[in-house]
C-alpha positions in Angstrom: 0.0 0.0 0.0 1.2 3.5 -0.9 -0.5 6.7 -0.1 0.1 10.4 0.3 -0.5 12.1 3.6 -0.9 15.9 3.3 -2.6 18.7 5.2 -2.9 22.5 5.4 -2.4 23.4 1.8 -4.1 26.8 2.5 -4.6 27.4 -1.1 -4.9 31.1 -1.9 -3.3 32.3 1.3 -3.2 36.1 1.3 0.4 36.5 2.5 -0.3 39.5 4.6 2.4 42.2 4.6 4.1 41.2 1.3 2.0 43.1 -1.3 4.6 45.9 -1.3 7.0 43.4 -3.1 7.7 43.9 -6.8 5.0 42.6 -9.1 6.9 39.6 -10.4 7.9 38.6 -6.9 4.3 39.0 -5.5 2.9 36.9 -8.3 5.4 34.1 -7.4 4.5 34.4 -3.7 0.7 34.5 -4.3 0.8 31.5 -6.6 3.1 29.5 -4.4 0.3 27.6 -2.6 -1.3 26.7 -6.0 2.1 25.6 -7.3 2.8 23.5 -4.2 -0.5 21.7 -4.5 0.1 20.9 -8.2 3.4 19.3 -7.1 1.5 17.1 -4.7 -1.0 16.0 -7.4 1.8 15.3 -9.9 3.7 13.2 -7.3 0.5 11.1 -6.7 0.2 10.5 -10.4 3.9 9.7 -11.0 4.1 7.4 -7.9 0.8 5.7 -8.7 -0.3 5.9 -5.1 -3.4 4.0 -3.9 -5.0 7.1 -2.5 -4.4 10.6 -1.2 -5.3 11.9 2.3 -5.9 15.6 2.7 -6.4 16.3 6.4 -8.0 19.7 6.6 -7.5 23.3 5.5 -7.0 22.7 1.8 -8.6 26.1 1.4 -7.2 29.1 3.4 -10.6 30.4 4.5 -14.3 29.3 4.8 -15.5 31.7 2.1 -13.9 29.9 -0.8 -13.9 31.8 -4.0 -15.2 30.1 -7.1 -11.9 30.3 -9.0 -10.1 28.6 -6.0 -12.8 25.9 -5.8 -12.5 25.4 -9.6 -8.7 25.0 -9.3 -9.1 22.3 -6.6 -11.8 20.6 -8.7 -9.4 20.5 -11.8 -6.6 19.0 -9.7 -8.9 16.3 -8.4 -10.0 15.6 -12.0 -6.4 14.9 -12.9 -6.4 12.2 -10.2 -9.8 10.8 -11.3 -8.3 10.3 -14.8 -5.8 7.8 -13.3 -8.3 6.3 -10.8 -6.7 7.7 -7.6 -9.2 8.3 -4.8 -9.0 11.3 -2.5 -10.2 11.3 1.2 -10.7 14.9 2.2 -11.7 16.6 5.5 -12.4 20.2 6.1 -10.5 22.0 9.0 -10.9 25.1 11.1 -9.9 27.4 8.3 -12.1 26.0 5.5 -14.9 24.5 7.7 -17.9 23.1 5.8 -20.8 25.6 5.3 -23.8 24.0 3.6 -25.2 27.5 2.7 -22.2 28.3 0.6 -22.2 27.6 -3.2 -19.8 24.8 -4.0 -18.5 23.2 -7.2 -19.1 19.4 -7.1 -15.9 17.4 -6.9 -15.5 14.4 -9.2 -16.6 11.0 -7.9 -13.1 9.9 -6.8 -13.2 12.5 -4.0 -14.7 11.3 -0.7 -15.5 14.1 1.8 -15.9 13.4 5.5 -19.0 14.9 7.0 -19.1 16.8 10.3 -19.8 13.5 12.2 -17.1 10.9 12.5 -17.3 8.6 9.4 -15.7 5.4 8.3 -14.8 4.7 4.7 -13.2 1.7 3.1 -11.3 0.9 -0.1 -9.4 -1.9 -1.7 -6.0 -1.2 -3.2 -4.8 -2.5 -6.6 -2.9 -5.2 -4.6 -6.2 -6.2 -3.0 -5.4 -4.9 0.4 -8.3 -3.6 2.4 -8.0 -0.2 4.0 -10.4 1.5 6.5 -10.1 5.3 6.9 -11.9 7.2 9.7 -12.3 11.0 9.8 -14.5 14.1 10.2 -14.8 17.7 9.0 -15.3 20.8 11.0 -18.7 22.5 10.8 -17.5 25.7 12.5 -14.3 27.5 13.3 -13.8 25.9 16.7 -14.3 22.2 17.6 -13.8 21.8 21.3 -15.2 18.3 21.7 -12.8 15.4 21.7 -13.7 13.6 18.4 -11.7 10.5 19.2 -14.4 9.3 21.5 -16.5 8.7 18.4 -13.9 6.7 16.5 -14.8 3.0 16.1 -12.5 0.2 17.3 -10.1 -1.4 14.9 -11.9 -3.1 12.0 -10.9 -6.5 10.5 -9.2 -4.9 7.5 -5.5 -5.0 6.5 -4.9 -1.4 7.5 -6.8 1.0 9.7 -6.0 4.8 9.4 -7.4 7.6 11.5 -7.4 11.2 10.4 -7.6 14.2 12.7 -7.3 17.9 12.0 -6.5 19.0 15.5 -4.0 19.3 18.4 -3.0 17.4 21.4 -5.1 18.1 24.5 -3.5 20.7 26.8 -5.9 23.0 28.6 -9.7 22.6 28.5 -10.0 26.4 28.2 -7.7 26.5 25.2 -8.4 23.3 23.4 -10.4 24.7 20.5 -9.2 22.3 17.7 -10.5 18.7 18.1 -8.2 17.9 21.1 -6.8 14.4 21.5 -4.3 12.4 23.6 -1.8 9.8 22.4 -3.1 7.4 24.9 -6.6 7.6 23.4 -5.2 7.0 19.9 -3.1 4.0 21.1 -6.1 2.4 22.7 -7.8 2.2 19.3 -4.9 0.1 17.8 -5.0 1.8 14.4 -2.0 1.4 12.1 -1.5 5.0 11.2 -2.7 8.4 12.4 -2.8 11.1 9.8 -2.9 14.5 11.4 -3.4 18.1 10.3 -3.6 21.6 11.7 0.0 22.0 13.1 2.1 23.6 10.4 5.4 22.3 11.7 6.3 18.8 10.4 6.7 16.4 13.2 6.3 12.7 14.2 4.7 12.5 17.6 5.1 8.7 17.7 6.3 5.8 15.6 4.4 2.8 16.9 1.9 3.4 15.5 2.9 6.4 13.5 1.2 9.6 14.6 2.2 12.3 12.1 1.9 15.9 11.2 3.2 16.5 7.7 3.1 20.3 8.2 1.8 22.6 5.5 2.8 22.7 1.8 4.2 26.2 1.7 5.2 28.6 4.5 2.9 31.5 4.6 4.8 33.9 6.9 8.0 34.4 8.8 7.0 32.1 11.6 6.8 29.2 9.2 10.4 28.9 8.0 12.2 25.9 6.4 11.2 23.3 3.9 7.5 22.4 3.7 5.8 19.4 1.9 4.0 16.1 2.5 4.7 12.4 3.1 4.6 9.5 0.7 3.8 6.6 3.0 4.7 3.0 2.0 3.3 0.1 4.0 4.5 -3.5 3.5 3.5 -6.4 5.8 2.4 -3.9 8.5 5.7 -1.9 8.4 5.5 1.8 7.4 8.1 3.9 5.7 7.7 7.7 5.5 9.3 9.6 2.6 9.1 13.4 2.9 8.6 15.3 -0.4 9.3 19.0 -0.4 6.9 21.4 -2.2 8.3 24.7 -1.0 8.2 27.3 -3.8 9.8 30.1 -1.8 11.3 29.5 1.6 11.1 31.8 4.6 14.5 32.0 6.2 16.2 33.7 9.2 19.9 34.4 8.7 22.6 36.3 10.6 25.4 38.4 9.1 28.4 39.3 11.2 29.6 42.9 10.8 33.3 43.3 10.9 35.1 46.3 12.5 35.4 49.4 10.2 33.2 47.7 7.5 32.2 50.3 4.8 28.8 50.6 3.2 30.1 49.1 -0.1 31.6 46.1 1.8 28.3 45.7 3.7 26.2 45.7 0.6 28.4 43.4 -1.4 28.9 40.8 1.3 25.3 40.7 2.4 24.2 40.3 -1.2 26.7 37.4 -1.7 25.5 35.6 1.5 21.8 35.9 0.5 22.5 34.3 -2.9 24.3 31.3 -1.5 21.1 29.2 -1.0 19.8 27.1 -3.9 16.2 27.6 -2.7 14.3 30.7 -3.5 13.9 32.6 -0.3 12.3 35.4 1.7 14.9 36.4 4.3 14.9 38.2 7.6 18.5 39.1 8.2 20.0 40.0 11.6 23.2 42.1 11.5 25.3 41.1 14.5 28.0 43.3 16.2 26.1 46.3 15.0 28.3 48.5 17.2 31.0 48.2 14.6 29.0 50.5 12.3 29.1 54.3 12.3 26.1 56.2 13.8 25.2 57.5 10.3 25.1 54.0 8.8 23.1 52.7 11.8 20.6 55.5 11.2 20.3 54.7 7.5 19.7 51.0 8.2 17.1 51.8 10.8 15.3 53.9 8.1 15.4 50.8 5.8 17.6 52.6 3.2 20.0 49.7 2.9 17.1 47.2 2.8 15.6 49.1 -0.2 19.0 48.9 -2.0 19.3 45.2 -1.4 15.7 44.5 -2.5 16.2 46.4 -5.7 19.5 44.6 -6.4 18.1 41.1 -5.7 14.6 41.5 -7.2 15.7 39.6 -10.4 18.1 37.1 -8.8 17.8 33.5 -9.9 16.8 31.7 -7.8 15.0 34.6 -6.1 16.5 35.8 -2.8 14.6 38.8 -1.4 15.3 40.3 2.0 12.1 41.5 3.7 13.7 42.8 7.0 17.1 43.9 8.3 17.5 44.1 12.1 20.5 45.3 14.2 21.9 43.3 17.1 24.4 44.8 19.5 26.7 43.0 21.8 25.3 42.8 25.3 27.9 45.0 26.8 27.3 47.7 24.3 26.0 50.8 26.1 23.9 53.5 24.7 26.5 56.1 25.6 28.9 54.4 23.1 26.6 55.1 20.2 26.8 58.5 18.7 24.7 60.7 21.0 23.8 63.1 18.2 21.8 60.4 16.3 19.3 60.1 19.2 19.3 63.8 19.9 18.4 64.4 16.2 15.6 61.9 16.4 14.2 63.4 19.6 14.4 66.9 18.0 12.4 65.7 15.0 9.7 63.8 17.0 9.2 65.7 20.2 8.0 69.0 18.8 4.8 70.9 19.6 3.6 70.5 15.9 4.2 66.8 15.8 2.5 66.1 19.1 -0.5 68.3 18.3 -0.9 66.4 15.0 -0.8 63.0 16.7 -3.1 64.1 19.6 -5.6 65.7 17.2 -8.5 63.3 18.1 -8.1 64.3 21.8 -7.8 68.0 21.2 -11.5 68.6 21.8 -10.8 68.2 25.5 -9.6 71.6 26.9 -7.2 70.3 29.5 -5.4 68.1 26.9 -5.3 71.0 24.4 -3.7 73.3 27.0 -1.2 70.6 28.1 0.2 69.8 24.6 0.6 73.4 23.7 2.3 74.4 27.0 6.0 75.1 26.4 7.0 73.9 29.9 5.2 70.6 29.2 7.2 70.2 25.9 10.5 70.9 27.7 9.7 68.4 30.5 8.7 65.7 28.0 11.8 66.1 26.0 14.0 66.0 29.1 12.2 62.8 30.2 12.7 61.1 26.9 16.4 61.9 26.8 16.9 60.6 30.3 15.2 57.3 29.5 17.3 56.8 26.4 20.5 57.5 28.3 19.7 55.1 31.2 18.8 52.1 29.0 21.2 49.9 27.1 20.8 49.7 23.4 19.7 46.3 22.0 18.7 44.7 25.3 
């Protein structure tokens, strides 16, 4: 028996905060969840798997647009053409809403209803497989669904599917909570999980597996993403991870050397970013930042260097695009060691009567607030307080 275990495709994820990227880059990012899902389908066809398990959140949201529904329908039709069945459940992001208009999937797609259901199939090798699962009918599903799972059937293989998380706290268990001891009591052969986007194997006997999502959607989902091709022979399971990442979220560090010039900084950062063979979106931390001049620190804080690097690398192949530069100072680095004039200039620019009046405009209808923000002594006291706070705190802690 051979099957694919995947979850959390999140097709049409909005990728919040990246729309400022260049048009060609944004198109690659936006299409990445579609591209990753196509890779999964092509792998199923090439490997001639017996079936595909999609354990929740194939769509990114409950209001699934018709073009996205049509895309998924077309991909399932590719599997129908080679007689590969799909067993699909809806998760907390794409929970089932009967009132919403839906395209009908082809007959090879078997969708679990909101109650726990049992489905069976026979593989090409005449092995019998029982699959148990359920779909969400709302955003949260606090009840433990494992209580409704049937005992092991008299089939060759028994697979349980759960889009949920391990039970932790009754007040926080919003996503079909379960415990490993509950799963083990049922004596199934394999537990196909979804919902957690980090790939992890909770247990090997029997396997209890999160495949993770197909494509990282933000900076907190770094690294390679994909799915598992699972082979079972005489009751023994072998998991083969297949990456589908189109563009990888990465966190990197760059070490600043003493007396490093702007040209050296730009050239060496650019060279480091392009070392990876995987297209990437990179958050770069510049360590030993105290080695830079106050003027260069200020320009980095204003994202001037970031804009230069983004422009330089927009057309790199494969694509390597930095989306954030941050400074990290050595712990012993004191504020007083950084050019004082930089902070004084910032304070002079921000803490002015005009700036504060502009920011406090919604409150100016109150007379006592209006009088306070226009009082010269108040302005002087505020400025002195800010400068005192800056001087007493270490930079970078």
